[in-house]
C-alpha positions in Angstrom: 106.1 80.4 84.0 103.7 83.3 83.3 103.8 85.9 86.1 100.4 86.6 87.6 99.4 90.2 88.5 97.4 90.5 91.6 95.5 93.7 92.3 95.2 94.9 95.9 93.5 97.8 97.7 95.3 100.7 99.3 96.0 99.5 102.8 97.1 96.0 101.4 99.7 97.5 99.1 101.0 99.6 102.0 101.5 96.4 104.0 102.9 94.3 101.2 105.0 96.7 99.1 106.5 99.0 101.7 108.1 96.2 103.7 111.5 97.2 102.5 111.3 100.7 103.9 110.5 100.2 107.6 111.7 102.7 110.2 111.4 101.4 113.7 111.0 97.7 113.1 113.6 97.1 110.4 116.5 99.7 110.3 119.3 97.9 108.7 119.8 97.6 104.9 120.3 93.9 105.3 117.0 93.5 107.1 115.3 95.6 104.3 116.9 93.4 101.6 115.9 90.3 103.4 112.2 91.4 103.5 112.2 92.2 99.8 113.8 88.8 99.2 111.1 87.1 101.4 108.3 88.9 99.6 109.7 87.8 96.2 109.8 91.3 94.8 112.4 93.9 94.1 113.0 97.2 95.8 112.1 98.9 92.6 108.9 97.1 92.3 107.9 98.1 95.7 108.6 101.8 95.1 106.7 101.7 91.8 103.8 99.9 93.5 103.4 102.7 96.1 103.6 105.4 93.4 101.1 103.7 91.0 98.7 103.0 93.9 98.1 106.7 94.3 98.6 107.9 90.7 96.3 105.3 89.1 93.8 104.6 91.8 94.7 101.0 92.6 97.5 99.1 94.4 99.2 96.0 93.1 102.2 93.7 93.6 103.8 90.8 91.9 104.2 87.4 93.4 104.5 88.3 97.2 103.4 84.8 98.2 105.0 84.9 101.6 103.9 88.4 102.7 101.1 87.1 105.0 103.5 85.0 107.1 105.9 88.0 107.6 103.1 90.4 108.5 101.7 87.9 111.0 104.8 88.3 113.2 104.0 91.8 114.3 101.0 93.1 112.3 100.3 96.4 113.9 103.9 97.6 114.4 104.8 96.7 110.8 101.7 98.2 109.4 102.4 101.5 111.2 106.0 101.5 109.8 104.8 100.8 106.3 102.1 103.5 106.4 104.6 106.0 107.7 107.0 105.4 104.8 104.1 105.6 102.3 103.1 109.0 103.8 106.7 110.2 103.6 107.1 109.0 99.9 103.8 110.5 98.8 104.6 113.8 100.5 108.0 114.0 98.8 109.0 116.3 95.9 109.7 113.2 93.8 106.1 112.1 94.0 104.8 115.6 93.4 106.8 115.7 90.2 105.4 112.4 89.1 101.9 113.7 89.8 102.4 116.9 88.0 103.7 115.0 84.9 100.6 112.6 85.1 98.3 115.6 85.5 99.8 117.4 82.5 99.7 114.3 80.3 96.0 113.7 81.2 94.9 117.1 80.3 92.4 117.1 77.4 93.5 118.9 74.2 91.1 121.6 73.1 89.8 121.0 69.7 91.0 123.4 67.0 88.5 126.1 66.2 87.7 125.9 62.4 85.7 128.5 60.6 82.5 127.0 59.3 82.1 126.9 55.6 79.5 129.1 53.9 76.9 127.7 51.5 78.9 129.1 48.7 82.2 127.4 49.8 80.4 124.1 50.3 78.8 124.4 46.8 82.1 125.2 45.2 83.9 122.3 46.9 81.1 119.8 46.0 81.2 120.8 42.4 85.0 120.5 42.3 84.9 117.0 43.9 82.2 115.9 41.5 84.0 117.2 38.4 87.1 115.3 39.5 85.1 112.1 40.0 83.6 112.5 36.5 87.0 112.9 35.0 88.5 109.9 36.8 85.5 107.7 35.9 85.7 108.7 32.2 89.4 107.9 32.2 88.7 104.5 33.8 85.9 103.7 31.2 88.3 104.3 28.4 90.7 101.7 29.7 87.9 99.1 30.2 86.5 96.7 27.7 83.2 97.7 26.0 81.2 95.4 28.1 82.7 96.6 31.4 82.5 100.2 30.3 78.8 99.7 29.6 78.2 98.3 33.0 79.9 101.3 34.6 78.1 103.9 32.5 75.3 104.4 35.2 77.9 105.5 37.7 79.1 108.2 35.3 75.5 109.2 34.5 74.8 109.6 38.2 77.9 111.8 38.7 76.8 114.0 35.9 73.4 114.3 37.3 74.8 115.2 40.7 77.0 117.9 39.1 73.9 119.3 37.4 72.1 119.5 40.8 75.1 121.1 42.5 74.9 124.0 40.0 71.8 125.1 42.0 72.9 127.2 45.0 69.6 126.3 46.8 70.3 122.6 46.8 69.2 121.5 50.3 72.3 119.2 50.5 74.5 122.3 51.1 72.5 123.5 54.1 72.5 119.8 55.4 76.3 119.6 55.2 76.7 123.1 56.8 74.5 122.1 59.7 76.3 118.8 60.1 79.6 120.6 60.4 78.1 123.0 62.9 76.8 120.1 65.1 80.1 118.3 64.9 82.1 121.3 66.0 79.6 121.9 68.9 79.8 118.2 69.9 83.6 118.4 70.0 83.5 121.4 72.3 80.9 119.8 74.5 82.9 116.7 74.9 86.1 118.8 75.6 84.2 120.7 78.4 83.1 117.3 79.8 86.6 115.9 79.7 87.9 119.1 81.3 85.5 118.8 84.2 86.5 115.2 84.7 90.1 116.1 84.5 89.8 118.9 87.1 87.9 116.6 89.4 90.3 113.6 89.2 93.6 115.6 88.8 93.1 118.7 91.0 95.8 121.3 90.8 96.4 120.9 94.6 98.2 117.6 95.0 96.9 117.4 98.6 93.4 117.2 97.3 94.4 114.4 95.0 96.0 112.5 97.9 92.9 113.2 100.1 90.6 111.8 97.4 92.6 108.5 97.3 92.6 108.3 101.0 88.8 108.9 101.2 88.2 106.3 98.5 90.0 103.7 100.6 88.1 104.6 103.7 84.7 104.4 101.8 85.7 101.1 100.4 86.7 99.5 103.7 83.9 101.0 105.8 81.8 98.8 108.1 83.7 95.5 107.7 82.2 92.7 109.8 85.4 91.0 111.0 83.3 88.2 112.6 81.5 87.3 109.3 81.1 83.5 108.7 82.7 81.9 105.8 81.9 78.7 103.9 84.0 76.6 101.5 82.4 76.7 98.1 84.0 75.8 94.7 87.4 75.4 96.5 87.2 79.0 97.7 86.3 80.7 100.9 83.1 82.6 100.5 80.9 84.7 102.8 77.7 83.0 104.2 76.0 86.4 104.0 75.3 87.1 100.3 75.4 90.8 101.0 79.1 90.4 102.0 79.9 88.3 99.0 78.7 91.2 96.9 81.0 93.7 98.6 83.9 95.3 96.7 87.4 93.8 96.6 88.8 96.3 99.1 86.2 95.4 101.7 87.0 91.6 101.2 90.7 92.3 101.4 90.2 94.3 104.6 88.3 91.5 106.1 91.0 88.9 105.2 93.8 91.2 106.6 91.9 91.3 109.8 90.8 94.0 112.2 94.1 94.9 113.6 95.7 95.7 110.2 92.8 97.2 108.5 91.7 99.4 111.3 95.3 100.6 111.8 95.4 101.6 108.2 91.9 103.3 108.4 92.9 105.2 111.5 96.2 106.3 109.8 94.3 107.4 106.6 91.8 109.4 108.8 94.5 111.2 110.6 96.3 111.9 107.4 93.1 113.3 105.9 92.8 115.7 108.8 96.3 117.0 108.3 95.5 117.6 104.6 92.6 119.8 105.3 
């Protein structure tokens, strides 16, 4: 059976994936292992999920079909434990190293600075290329039948005409080539600067800023959830009666489904964490 990947927002991953690392609610290793087993995911998958949620901007899990039932037992307490573990892990030297590696790998490479060719250099190279093309074409014609060689003769004539035109240093083609190379180099530098700005914004040197951005993204996405919103069955799925709610982002909808107790616990935790990072 093909395994389905389900993508979840920040607070949902915290609740689903961190269940094996509880502090106050589940202290024994056996309890930890039992929860991972109940969730249907491995300890390694849970750790990777937390890491990837912050590094790549989303949170996911594989096949945790029974997680909802586990969380329902004591939603707020478990959510607090899971969030506490996540904070501890994200604040660890291990995660810092993972972030530094990701940041380094994402850094744009500066394009090599190449000296622009002069008109004379362009002319010389165009002449050399054309002379080689003429030589190759003449060799090919000698190996062809008379009829085929006759049909190819216009190509050779065109090449010879080009060579004649290239003998003129004022041929406008050379200036066009030079300008094109200049524009290409400028465009590469422009795109490099744009990519650097994007990199600096999305991968700040200070890891606390990176974490703060992820927390703020979650808070923005789950802001103003109407936990009393009405639902209707449509096409075998629960949908919001209010079309404005149906158009909300996935995180907002997941927050609604998790319920006020869990979502607001996660939001409060994220807000407090943000304050500490300032």
